[in-house]
N, CA, C and O atoms as a Tinker XYZ file with bonds, in Angstrom:
   440  protein
     1  N    -17.872000    2.735000 -124.854000    73     2
     2  CA   -17.257000    1.015000 -124.379000    64     1     3
     3  C    -18.435000    0.246000 -123.753000    63     2     4     5
     4  O    -18.226000   -0.964000 -123.838000    81     3
     5  N    -19.466000    0.507000 -123.224000    73     3     6
     6  CA   -20.364000   -0.473000 -123.015000    64     5     7
     7  C    -20.673000   -1.131000 -123.984000    63     6     8     9
     8  O    -20.667000   -2.358000 -123.876000    81     7
     9  N    -20.949000   -0.660000 -124.922000    73     7    10
    10  CA   -21.530000   -1.193000 -126.257000    64     9    11
    11  C    -20.500000   -2.179000 -126.788000    63    10    12    13
    12  O    -20.770000   -3.378000 -126.710000    81    11
    13  N    -19.259000   -1.761000 -127.361000    73    11    14
    14  CA   -18.235000   -2.784000 -127.190000    64    13    15
    15  C    -17.987000   -4.104000 -126.450000    63    14    16    17
    16  O    -17.469000   -5.163000 -126.804000    81    15
    17  N    -18.566000   -3.654000 -125.229000    73    15    18
    18  CA   -18.282000   -4.712000 -124.132000    64    17    19
    19  C    -19.575000   -5.937000 -124.533000    63    18    20    21
    20  O    -19.571000   -7.166000 -124.457000    81    19
    21  N    -20.481000   -5.080000 -124.918000    73    19    22
    22  CA   -21.698000   -5.684000 -124.892000    64    21    23
    23  C    -21.852000   -6.373000 -126.001000    63    22    24    25
    24  O    -21.974000   -7.545000 -125.644000    81    23
    25  N    -21.904000   -6.315000 -126.941000    73    23    26
    26  CA   -21.924000   -6.673000 -128.782000    64    25    27
    27  C    -20.473000   -7.862000 -128.539000    63    26    28    29
    28  O    -20.440000   -8.884000 -129.225000    81    27
    29  N    -19.651000   -7.645000 -127.784000    73    27    30
    30  CA   -18.004000   -8.580000 -127.888000    64    29    31
    31  C    -18.976000   -9.762000 -126.774000    63    30    32    33
    32  O    -18.739000  -10.919000 -127.120000    81    31
    33  N    -19.794000   -9.700000 -125.781000    73    31    34
    34  CA   -20.150000  -10.951000 -124.810000    64    33    35
    35  C    -21.348000  -11.493000 -125.803000    63    34    36    37
    36  O    -21.620000  -12.679000 -125.613000    81    35
    37  N    -22.120000  -10.824000 -126.839000    73    35    38
    38  CA   -22.918000  -11.377000 -127.429000    64    37    39
    39  C    -22.433000  -12.067000 -128.750000    63    38    40    41
    40  O    -23.177000  -12.862000 -129.325000    81    39
    41  N    -20.867000  -11.688000 -129.358000    73    39    42
    42  CA   -20.735000  -12.777000 -130.125000    64    41    43
    43  C    -19.724000  -13.650000 -129.640000    63    42    44    45
    44  O    -18.905000  -14.269000 -130.319000    81    43
    45  N    -19.858000  -13.644000 -128.371000    73    43    46
    46  CA   -18.715000  -14.489000 -127.797000    64    45    47
    47  C    -16.995000  -14.396000 -127.912000    63    46    48    49
    48  O    -16.134000  -15.099000 -127.383000    81    47
    49  N    -16.892000  -13.300000 -128.775000    73    47    50
    50  CA   -15.559000  -13.102000 -128.528000    64    49    51
    51  C    -14.760000  -11.845000 -127.295000    63    50    52    53
    52  O    -13.708000  -11.209000 -127.230000    81    51
    53  N    -15.953000  -12.006000 -126.513000    73    51    54
    54  CA   -14.703000  -11.259000 -125.715000    64    53    55
    55  C    -15.393000  -11.835000 -123.832000    63    54    56    57
    56  O    -15.781000  -10.979000 -123.037000    81    55
    57  N    -15.396000  -13.058000 -123.548000    73    55    58
    58  CA   -15.618000  -13.721000 -122.185000    64    57    59
    59  C    -15.162000  -12.996000 -121.313000    63    58    60    61
    60  O    -14.050000  -12.474000 -121.237000    81    59
    61  N    -16.515000  -12.930000 -120.251000    73    59    62
    62  CA   -16.182000  -12.128000 -119.245000    64    61    63
    63  C    -16.699000  -12.748000 -117.797000    63    62    64    65
    64  O    -17.837000  -13.209000 -117.708000    81    63
    65  N    -15.839000  -12.730000 -116.729000    73    63    66
    66  CA   -16.232000  -13.751000 -115.590000    64    65    67
    67  C    -16.877000  -12.254000 -114.608000    63    66    68    69
    68  O    -16.599000  -11.112000 -114.971000    81    67
    69  N    -17.646000  -12.507000 -113.507000    73    67    70
    70  CA   -18.041000  -11.324000 -112.531000    64    69    71
    71  C    -17.043000  -11.619000 -111.750000    63    70    72    73
    72  O    -16.515000  -12.731000 -111.788000    81    71
    73  N    -16.574000  -10.469000 -110.775000    73    71    74
    74  CA   -15.757000  -10.575000 -110.164000    64    73    75
    75  C    -15.913000  -11.250000 -108.747000    63    74    76    77
    76  O    -14.966000  -11.539000 -108.015000    81    75
    77  N    -17.136000  -11.441000 -108.491000    73    75    78
    78  CA   -17.883000  -12.538000 -107.236000    64    77    79
    79  C    -17.441000  -13.781000 -107.536000    63    78    80    81
    80  O    -16.685000  -14.451000 -106.832000    81    79
    81  N    -17.940000  -14.116000 -108.653000    73    79    82
    82  CA   -17.304000  -15.363000 -109.190000    64    81    83
    83  C    -16.201000  -15.597000 -109.279000    63    82    84    85
    84  O    -15.730000  -16.415000 -108.489000    81    83
    85  N    -15.555000  -15.124000 -110.034000    73    83    86
    86  CA   -13.732000  -15.411000 -109.564000    64    85    87
    87  C    -13.937000  -15.751000 -108.084000    63    86    88    89
    88  O    -13.773000  -16.878000 -107.616000    81    87
    89  N    -14.232000  -14.899000 -107.543000    73    87    90
    90  CA   -13.311000  -14.749000 -105.813000    64    89    91
    91  C    -14.170000  -16.149000 -104.983000    63    90    92    93
    92  O    -13.797000  -16.549000 -103.880000    81    91
    93  N    -15.278000  -16.727000 -105.691000    73    91    94
    94  CA   -15.490000  -17.775000 -105.098000    64    93    95
    95  C    -14.982000  -19.108000 -105.653000    63    94    96    97
    96  O    -15.131000  -20.157000 -105.026000    81    95
    97  N    -14.539000  -19.059000 -106.527000    73    95    98
    98  CA   -13.021000  -20.459000 -107.085000    64    97    99
    99  C    -12.142000  -20.046000 -105.737000    63    98   100   101
   100  O    -11.946000  -18.978000 -105.157000    81    99
   101  N    -11.661000  -21.565000 -105.502000    73    99   102
   102  CA   -10.229000  -21.918000 -104.940000    64   101   103
   103  C     -9.243000  -21.127000 -105.399000    63   102   104   105
   104  O     -9.015000  -21.024000 -106.604000    81   103
   105  N     -8.454000  -20.391000 -104.329000    73   103   106
   106  CA    -7.151000  -19.395000 -105.319000    64   105   107
   107  C     -6.400000  -20.399000 -105.995000    63   106   108   109
   108  O     -6.012000  -20.046000 -107.109000    81   107
   109  N     -5.989000  -21.903000 -105.531000    73   107   110
   110  CA    -5.487000  -22.507000 -106.434000    64   109   111
   111  C     -5.933000  -23.246000 -107.979000    63   110   112   113
   112  O     -5.273000  -23.872000 -108.809000    81   111
   113  N     -7.394000  -22.833000 -107.904000    73   111   114
   114  CA    -7.303000  -23.451000 -109.511000    64   113   115
   115  C     -8.015000  -22.214000 -110.530000    63   114   116   117
   116  O     -8.607000  -22.388000 -111.595000    81   115
   117  N     -7.714000  -20.807000 -109.747000    73   115   118
   118  CA    -7.997000  -19.286000 -110.712000    64   117   119
   119  C     -7.152000  -19.728000 -111.800000    63   118   120   121
   120  O     -6.349000  -20.644000 -111.981000    81   119
   121  N     -7.626000  -18.734000 -112.475000    73   119   122
   122  CA    -6.703000  -19.126000 -113.674000    64   121   123
   123  C     -5.478000  -17.727000 -113.264000    63   122   124   125
   124  O     -5.691000  -16.784000 -112.501000    81   123
   125  N     -4.213000  -18.014000 -114.057000    73   123   126
   126  CA    -3.051000  -16.846000 -113.754000    64   125   127
   127  C     -3.730000  -15.220000 -114.093000    63   126   128   129
   128  O     -3.810000  -14.602000 -115.155000    81   127
   129  N     -4.072000  -14.937000 -112.973000    73   127   130
   130  CA    -4.336000  -13.377000 -112.801000    64   129   131
   131  C     -3.575000  -12.159000 -113.324000    63   130   132   133
   132  O     -2.759000  -11.617000 -112.579000    81   131
   133  N     -3.796000  -11.683000 -114.588000    73   131   134
   134  CA    -2.885000  -10.172000 -114.762000    64   133   135
   135  C     -3.887000   -8.997000 -114.622000    63   134   136   137
   136  O     -5.084000   -8.817000 -114.843000    81   135
   137  N     -2.864000   -8.300000 -114.162000    73   135   138
   138  CA    -3.481000   -6.991000 -113.501000    64   137   139
   139  C     -2.422000   -6.007000 -115.237000    63   138   140   141
   140  O     -1.245000   -6.281000 -115.472000    81   139
   141  N     -3.064000   -5.200000 -115.925000    73   139   142
   142  CA    -2.827000   -4.766000 -117.123000    64   141   143
   143  C     -3.095000   -2.843000 -116.873000    63   142   144   145
   144  O     -3.350000   -1.967000 -117.700000    81   143
   145  N     -2.861000   -2.771000 -115.122000    73   143   146
   146  CA    -2.951000   -1.052000 -115.364000    64   145   147
   147  C     -1.631000   -1.039000 -114.957000    63   146   148   149
   148  O     -1.063000   -2.034000 -114.506000    81   147
   149  N     -0.972000    0.356000 -115.137000    73   147   150
   150  CA     0.344000    0.789000 -114.120000    64   149   151
   151  C      0.348000    0.093000 -113.477000    63   150   152   153
   152  O     -0.427000   -0.743000 -113.013000    81   151
   153  N      2.498000    0.782000 -113.254000    73   151   154
   154  CA     2.783000   -0.013000 -112.392000    64   153   155
   155  C      2.530000    0.787000 -110.468000    63   154   156   157
   156  O      2.691000    0.219000 -109.388000    81   155
   157  N      2.137000    2.122000 -110.738000    73   155   158
   158  CA     1.745000    3.016000 -109.807000    64   157   159
   159  C      0.358000    2.208000 -109.314000    63   158   160   161
   160  O      0.179000    1.720000 -108.198000    81   159
   161  N     -0.732000    2.200000 -110.638000    73   159   162
   162  CA    -1.907000    1.594000 -109.821000    64   161   163
   163  C     -1.626000    0.297000 -108.881000    63   162   164   165
   164  O     -2.004000    0.233000 -107.712000    81   163
   165  N     -0.825000   -0.846000 -109.636000    73   163   166
   166  CA    -0.897000   -2.124000 -109.594000    64   165   167
   167  C     -0.359000   -1.848000 -107.776000    63   166   168   169
   168  O     -0.968000   -2.212000 -106.771000    81   167
   169  N      1.093000   -1.017000 -107.865000    73   167   170
   170  CA     1.173000   -1.282000 -106.606000    64   169   171
   171  C      0.746000   -0.395000 -104.820000    63   170   172   173
   172  O      1.206000   -0.379000 -103.678000    81   171
   173  N     -0.387000    0.211000 -105.592000    73   171   174
   174  CA    -1.035000    0.644000 -104.581000    64   173   175
   175  C     -2.175000    0.148000 -104.241000    63   174   176   177
   176  O     -2.872000    0.622000 -103.344000    81   175
   177  N     -2.551000   -1.138000 -105.122000    73   175   178
   178  CA    -3.249000   -2.793000 -104.630000    64   177   179
   179  C     -3.389000   -3.517000 -105.984000    63   178   180   181
   180  O     -3.151000   -3.274000 -107.167000    81   179
   181  N     -3.772000   -4.287000 -105.414000    73   179   182
   182  CA    -4.147000   -5.198000 -106.386000    64   181   183
   183  C     -4.842000   -6.778000 -105.777000    63   182   184   185
   184  O     -4.849000   -7.153000 -104.604000    81   183
   185  N     -5.309000   -7.402000 -106.804000    73   183   186
   186  CA    -5.997000   -8.748000 -106.446000    64   185   187
   187  C     -4.934000  -10.274000 -106.278000    63   186   188   189
   188  O     -4.359000  -11.011000 -107.079000    81   187
   189  N     -5.113000  -10.207000 -104.418000    73   187   190
   190  CA    -3.800000  -11.471000 -104.538000    64   189   191
   191  C     -3.576000  -12.175000 -105.579000    63   190   192   193
   192  O     -4.442000  -12.588000 -106.350000    81   191
   193  N     -2.255000  -12.372000 -105.672000    73   191   194
   194  CA    -1.974000  -13.273000 -106.489000    64   193   195
   195  C     -1.425000  -12.600000 -107.886000    63   194   196   197
   196  O     -0.444000  -13.034000 -108.490000    81   195
   197  N     -2.158000  -11.549000 -108.274000    73   195   198
   198  CA    -1.747000  -10.968000 -109.592000    64   197   199
   199  C     -0.405000  -10.706000 -110.153000    63   198   200   201
   200  O      0.405000  -10.162000 -109.402000    81   199
   201  N     -0.194000  -10.883000 -110.855000    73   199   202
   202  CA     1.009000  -10.538000 -111.959000    64   201   203
   203  C      1.087000   -9.048000 -112.757000    63   202   204   205
   204  O      0.094000   -8.844000 -113.454000    81   203
   205  N      1.616000   -8.489000 -112.764000    73   203   206
   206  CA     1.440000   -6.849000 -113.526000    64   205   207
   207  C      1.900000   -7.093000 -114.965000    63   206   208   209
   208  O      2.825000   -7.905000 -114.976000    81   207
   209  N      1.578000   -6.682000 -116.109000    73   207   210
   210  CA     1.612000   -6.783000 -117.164000    64   209   211
   211  C      0.920000   -5.549000 -118.064000    63   210   212   213
   212  O     -0.152000   -5.654000 -118.661000    81   211
   213  N      1.692000   -4.467000 -118.032000    73   211   214
   214  CA     0.450000   -3.211000 -118.263000    64   213   215
   215  C      0.364000   -3.487000 -120.037000    63   214   216   217
   216  O      1.076000   -3.930000 -120.939000    81   215
   217  N     -1.146000   -2.841000 -119.815000    73   215   218
   218  CA    -1.663000   -3.164000 -121.034000    64   217   219
   219  C     -0.745000   -2.058000 -122.575000    63   218   220   221
   220  O     -1.283000   -1.898000 -123.670000    81   219
   221  N      0.559000   -1.517000 -122.218000    73   219   222
   222  CA     0.862000   -0.991000 -123.179000    64   221   223
   223  C      1.764000   -1.773000 -123.592000    63   222   224   225
   224  O      2.076000   -1.751000 -124.783000    81   223
   225  N      2.364000   -2.613000 -122.719000    73   223   226
   226  CA     3.519000   -3.491000 -123.116000    64   225   227
   227  C      3.004000   -4.845000 -123.550000    63   226   228   229
   228  O      3.789000   -5.439000 -124.290000    81   227
   229  N      1.506000   -5.691000 -123.182000    73   227   230
   230  CA     1.332000   -6.499000 -123.115000    64   229   231
   231  C      1.487000   -6.950000 -125.508000    63   230   232   233
   232  O      1.655000   -7.882000 -126.295000    81   231
   233  N      1.388000   -6.298000 -125.488000    73   231   234
   234  CA     0.901000   -7.024000 -127.532000    64   233   235
   235  C      3.136000   -7.219000 -127.675000    63   234   236   237
   236  O      3.616000   -7.992000 -128.504000    81   235
   237  N      4.146000   -6.282000 -126.619000    73   235   238
   238  CA     5.194000   -7.393000 -127.143000    64   237   239
   239  C      5.522000   -7.928000 -125.981000    63   238   240   241
   240  O      6.751000   -7.988000 -125.928000    81   239
   241  N      5.060000   -8.321000 -125.080000    73   239   242
   242  CA     5.199000   -9.219000 -123.936000    64   241   243
   243  C      4.702000  -10.602000 -123.960000    63   242   244   245
   244  O      5.040000  -11.501000 -123.190000    81   243
   245  N      3.610000  -10.696000 -125.224000    73   243   246
   246  CA     3.270000  -11.936000 -125.739000    64   245   247
   247  C      3.632000  -13.535000 -125.003000    63   246   248   249
   248  O      3.148000  -14.427000 -124.306000    81   247
   249  N      4.987000  -13.071000 -125.826000    73   247   250
   250  CA     5.462000  -14.376000 -125.664000    64   249   251
   251  C      6.494000  -15.224000 -123.954000    63   250   252   253
   252  O      7.134000  -16.261000 -123.778000    81   251
   253  N      6.111000  -14.045000 -123.094000    73   251   254
   254  CA     6.161000  -14.148000 -122.101000    64   253   255
   255  C      4.582000  -15.327000 -120.977000    63   254   256   257
   256  O      4.423000  -15.810000 -119.856000    81   255
   257  N      3.880000  -15.216000 -122.235000    73   255   258
   258  CA     2.190000  -15.292000 -121.061000    64   257   259
   259  C      2.351000  -16.985000 -121.643000    63   258   260   261
   260  O      2.993000  -17.244000 -122.661000    81   259
   261  N      1.631000  -18.077000 -120.781000    73   259   262
   262  CA     1.579000  -19.512000 -120.908000    64   261   263
   263  C      0.504000  -19.399000 -121.623000    63   262   264   265
   264  O     -0.503000  -18.690000 -121.627000    81   263
   265  N      1.043000  -20.462000 -122.374000    73   263   266
   266  CA    -0.643000  -20.944000 -123.537000    64   265   267
   267  C     -1.196000  -22.512000 -123.272000    63   266   268   269
   268  O     -1.505000  -23.213000 -124.235000    81   267
   269  N     -1.281000  -22.923000 -122.119000    73   267   270
   270  CA    -0.987000  -23.812000 -121.138000    64   269   271
   271  C     -2.592000  -23.610000 -120.401000    63   270   272   273
   272  O     -3.585000  -24.335000 -120.347000    81   271
   273  N     -2.339000  -22.555000 -120.001000    73   271   274
   274  CA    -3.611000  -22.287000 -118.962000    64   273   275
   275  C     -4.572000  -21.096000 -118.730000    63   274   276   277
   276  O     -3.960000  -20.150000 -118.234000    81   275
   277  N     -5.407000  -20.937000 -118.858000    73   275   278
   278  CA    -6.628000  -20.185000 -118.902000    64   277   279
   279  C     -5.741000  -18.821000 -118.261000    63   278   280   281
   280  O     -4.616000  -18.980000 -117.785000    81   279
   281  N     -6.219000  -17.861000 -118.303000    73   279   282
   282  CA    -5.603000  -16.399000 -118.084000    64   281   283
   283  C     -7.000000  -15.196000 -117.793000    63   282   284   285
   284  O     -7.921000  -14.882000 -118.546000    81   283
   285  N     -6.669000  -14.731000 -116.382000    73   283   286
   286  CA    -7.953000  -13.844000 -116.186000    64   285   287
   287  C     -7.547000  -12.715000 -116.146000    63   286   288   289
   288  O     -6.487000  -12.776000 -115.523000    81   287
   289  N     -7.767000  -11.561000 -116.471000    73   287   290
   290  CA    -7.099000   -9.909000 -117.119000    64   289   291
   291  C     -8.442000   -9.094000 -116.270000    63   290   292   293
   292  O     -9.577000   -9.462000 -115.967000    81   291
   293  N     -7.856000   -8.124000 -116.121000    73   291   294
   294  CA    -8.726000   -6.772000 -115.243000    64   293   295
   295  C     -7.613000   -5.472000 -114.991000    63   294   296   297
   296  O     -6.386000   -5.485000 -114.893000    81   295
   297  N     -8.527000   -4.445000 -114.938000    73   295   298
   298  CA    -7.541000   -3.060000 -115.029000    64   297   299
   299  C     -8.651000   -2.517000 -113.855000    63   298   300   301
   300  O     -9.281000   -3.340000 -113.193000    81   299
   301  N     -8.798000   -1.303000 -113.695000    73   299   302
   302  CA    -9.511000   -0.569000 -112.825000    64   301   303
   303  C    -11.178000   -0.912000 -113.077000    63   302   304   305
   304  O    -11.981000   -1.427000 -112.300000    81   303
   305  N    -11.388000   -0.365000 -114.625000    73   303   306
   306  CA   -12.703000   -0.674000 -114.317000    64   305   307
   307  C    -13.600000   -1.219000 -115.151000    63   306   308   309
   308  O    -14.831000   -1.249000 -115.131000    81   307
   309  N    -12.549000   -1.775000 -116.108000    73   307   310
   310  CA   -12.866000   -2.357000 -117.387000    64   309   311
   311  C    -12.633000   -1.820000 -118.478000    63   310   312   313
   312  O    -13.449000   -2.420000 -119.178000    81   311
   313  N    -12.055000   -1.045000 -119.228000    73   311   314
   314  CA   -12.021000   -0.364000 -120.452000    64   313   315
   315  C    -10.396000   -1.251000 -120.948000    63   314   316   317
   316  O    -10.290000   -1.971000 -121.941000    81   315
   317  N     -9.763000   -1.075000 -120.384000    73   315   318
   318  CA    -8.401000   -1.727000 -120.411000    64   317   319
   319  C     -8.263000   -3.501000 -120.635000    63   318   320   321
   320  O     -7.836000   -4.326000 -121.442000    81   319
   321  N     -8.911000   -3.406000 -119.381000    73   319   322
   322  CA    -9.307000   -5.610000 -119.770000    64   321   323
   323  C     -9.680000   -5.344000 -120.852000    63   322   324   325
   324  O     -8.856000   -5.401000 -121.764000    81   323
   325  N    -10.874000   -5.009000 -121.100000    73   323   326
   326  CA   -11.300000   -4.943000 -122.472000    64   325   327
   327  C    -10.545000   -5.091000 -123.514000    63   326   328   329
   328  O    -10.799000   -5.941000 -124.368000    81   327
   329  N     -9.485000   -4.258000 -123.586000    73   327   330
   330  CA    -8.702000   -3.768000 -124.554000    64   329   331
   331  C     -7.530000   -5.003000 -124.218000    63   330   332   333
   332  O     -6.486000   -5.241000 -124.825000    81   331
   333  N     -7.998000   -5.546000 -123.260000    73   331   334
   334  CA    -6.536000   -6.758000 -123.324000    64   333   335
   335  C     -7.003000   -8.443000 -123.347000    63   334   336   337
   336  O     -6.209000   -9.375000 -123.222000    81   335
   337  N     -8.370000   -8.558000 -123.522000    73   335   338
   338  CA    -8.702000   -9.558000 -123.672000    64   337   339
   339  C     -9.255000   -9.648000 -125.231000    63   338   340   341
   340  O     -9.589000  -10.661000 -125.845000    81   339
   341  N     -9.250000   -8.455000 -125.620000    73   339   342
   342  CA    -9.193000   -8.452000 -127.324000    64   341   343
   343  C     -7.709000   -8.945000 -128.044000    63   342   344   345
   344  O     -7.525000   -9.523000 -129.115000    81   343
   345  N     -6.941000   -8.575000 -127.228000    73   343   346
   346  CA    -5.499000   -8.579000 -127.921000    64   345   347
   347  C     -5.416000  -10.019000 -127.822000    63   346   348   349
   348  O     -5.664000  -10.778000 -128.759000    81   347
   349  N     -5.002000  -10.435000 -126.474000    73   347   350
   350  CA    -5.249000  -11.905000 -126.303000    64   349   351
   351  C     -5.993000  -12.939000 -127.075000    63   350   352   353
   352  O     -5.255000  -13.743000 -127.644000    81   351
   353  N     -6.921000  -13.069000 -127.190000    73   351   354
   354  CA    -8.081000  -13.306000 -127.850000    64   353   355
   355  C     -7.144000  -13.335000 -129.492000    63   354   356   357
   356  O     -6.830000  -14.387000 -130.049000    81   355
   357  N     -6.923000  -12.361000 -129.873000    73   355   358
   358  CA    -6.457000  -12.515000 -131.401000    64   357   359
   359  C     -5.165000  -13.134000 -131.047000    63   358   360   361
   360  O     -4.559000  -13.294000 -132.107000    81   359
   361  N     -4.682000  -13.424000 -130.367000    73   359   362
   362  CA    -3.449000  -14.578000 -130.334000    64   361   363
   363  C     -3.464000  -15.987000 -129.961000    63   362   364   365
   364  O     -2.472000  -16.709000 -129.867000    81   363
   365  N     -4.961000  -16.386000 -129.710000    73   363   366
   366  CA    -5.549000  -17.177000 -129.476000    64   365   367
   367  C     -5.183000  -18.186000 -127.960000    63   366   368   369
   368  O     -5.239000  -19.398000 -127.748000    81   367
   369  N     -4.847000  -17.136000 -127.204000    73   367   370
   370  CA    -4.861000  -16.837000 -126.089000    64   369   371
   371  C     -6.153000  -17.372000 -124.818000    63   370   372   373
   372  O     -7.009000  -16.489000 -124.778000    81   371
   373  N     -6.423000  -18.305000 -124.021000    73   371   374
   374  CA    -7.621000  -18.649000 -123.658000    64   373   375
   375  C     -8.032000  -17.686000 -122.246000    63   374   376   377
   376  O     -8.187000  -17.995000 -121.064000    81   375
   377  N     -8.109000  -16.559000 -122.887000    73   375   378
   378  CA    -8.201000  -15.472000 -121.780000    64   377   379
   379  C     -9.807000  -14.657000 -121.271000    63   378   380   381
   380  O    -10.469000  -14.565000 -122.305000    81   379
   381  N    -10.565000  -14.097000 -120.139000    73   379   382
   382  CA   -11.563000  -13.689000 -119.507000    64   381   383
   383  C    -11.386000  -12.677000 -118.624000    63   382   384   385
   384  O    -10.714000  -12.730000 -117.594000    81   383
   385  N    -11.911000  -11.886000 -118.983000    73   383   386
   386  CA   -12.307000  -10.503000 -118.714000    64   385   387
   387  C    -13.055000  -10.621000 -117.050000    63   386   388   389
   388  O    -14.031000  -11.271000 -116.675000    81   387
   389  N    -12.060000   -9.633000 -116.247000    73   387   390
   390  CA   -12.442000   -9.890000 -115.030000    64   389   391
   391  C    -13.189000   -8.610000 -114.844000    63   390   392   393
   392  O    -12.581000   -7.567000 -114.601000    81   391
   393  N    -15.327000   -8.688000 -115.017000    73   391   394
   394  CA   -15.725000   -7.712000 -114.987000    64   393   395
   395  C    -15.448000   -6.376000 -114.156000    63   394   396   397
   396  O    -14.644000   -6.751000 -113.303000    81   395
   397  N    -15.711000   -4.883000 -113.934000    73   395   398
   398  CA   -16.055000   -4.375000 -112.954000    64   397   399
   399  C    -14.318000   -3.948000 -112.514000    63   398   400   401
   400  O    -14.216000   -3.029000 -111.701000    81   399
   401  N    -13.306000   -4.439000 -112.910000    73   399   402
   402  CA   -12.110000   -4.577000 -112.499000    64   401   403
   403  C    -11.952000   -4.520000 -110.826000    63   402   404   405
   404  O    -12.588000   -5.067000 -109.924000    81   403
   405  N    -10.931000   -3.702000 -110.835000    73   403   406
   406  CA   -10.507000   -3.561000 -109.362000    64   405   407
   407  C    -11.118000   -3.095000 -108.585000    63   406   408   409
   408  O    -11.233000   -3.514000 -107.433000    81   407
   409  N    -11.628000   -2.150000 -109.041000    73   407   410
   410  CA   -12.676000   -1.150000 -107.857000    64   409   411
   411  C    -13.910000   -2.198000 -107.742000    63   410   412   413
   412  O    -14.648000   -2.075000 -106.764000    81   411
   413  N    -14.178000   -3.238000 -108.699000    73   411   414
   414  CA   -15.242000   -3.800000 -108.419000    64   413   415
   415  C    -15.049000   -4.693000 -107.117000    63   414   416   417
   416  O    -15.924000   -4.821000 -106.262000    81   415
   417  N    -13.431000   -5.470000 -107.057000    73   415   418
   418  CA   -13.143000   -5.991000 -105.904000    64   417   419
   419  C    -13.180000   -5.464000 -104.657000    63   418   420   421
   420  O    -13.593000   -5.860000 -103.568000    81   419
   421  N    -12.609000   -4.395000 -105.094000    73   419   422
   422  CA   -12.672000   -3.419000 -103.590000    64   421   423
   423  C    -13.581000   -3.638000 -102.965000    63   422   424   425
   424  O    -13.477000   -3.971000 -101.785000    81   423
   425  N    -14.986000   -3.486000 -103.720000    73   423   426
   426  CA   -16.142000   -3.571000 -102.923000    64   425   427
   427  C    -16.802000   -4.838000 -102.381000    63   426   428   429
   428  O    -17.691000   -4.708000 -101.539000    81   427
   429  N    -16.409000   -6.141000 -102.828000    73   427   430
   430  CA   -16.243000   -7.447000 -102.408000    64   429   431
   431  C    -15.499000   -7.509000 -101.504000    63   430   432   433
   432  O    -15.952000   -8.284000 -100.661000    81   431
   433  N    -14.358000   -6.997000 -101.157000    73   431   434
   434  CA   -13.185000   -7.136000 -100.334000    64   433   435
   435  C    -12.564000   -5.910000  -99.986000    63   434   436   437
   436  O    -11.560000   -5.666000 -100.655000    81   435
   437  N    -12.921000   -4.941000  -99.003000    73   435   438
   438  CA   -12.511000   -4.116000  -98.627000    64   437   439
   439  C    -11.775000   -4.211000  -97.706000    63   438   440
   440  O    -11.256000   -3.205000  -97.224000    81   439
């Protein structure tokens, strides 16, 4: 997985932000933040303001996503966020993956 992420970053087809940089943004200027984990994971805790759109439902719910603002996706540690980023980019949606996912968020905001 690390190889896929690194290759995507080099090619420019897998944009990624660090959680630290994301959290330094003013909350009103952050992109639409989507948690692609399961409902159970989301219910146990998520980023402030994030909405739930599980990776398994992403392709069937693309029409619910705005095309006029950037999106940031995240999961628990990165794999599902990587997949979500690739899916959304294939549909010309402006998206970044939040590197390290929710686990990294917990390190910055215990």
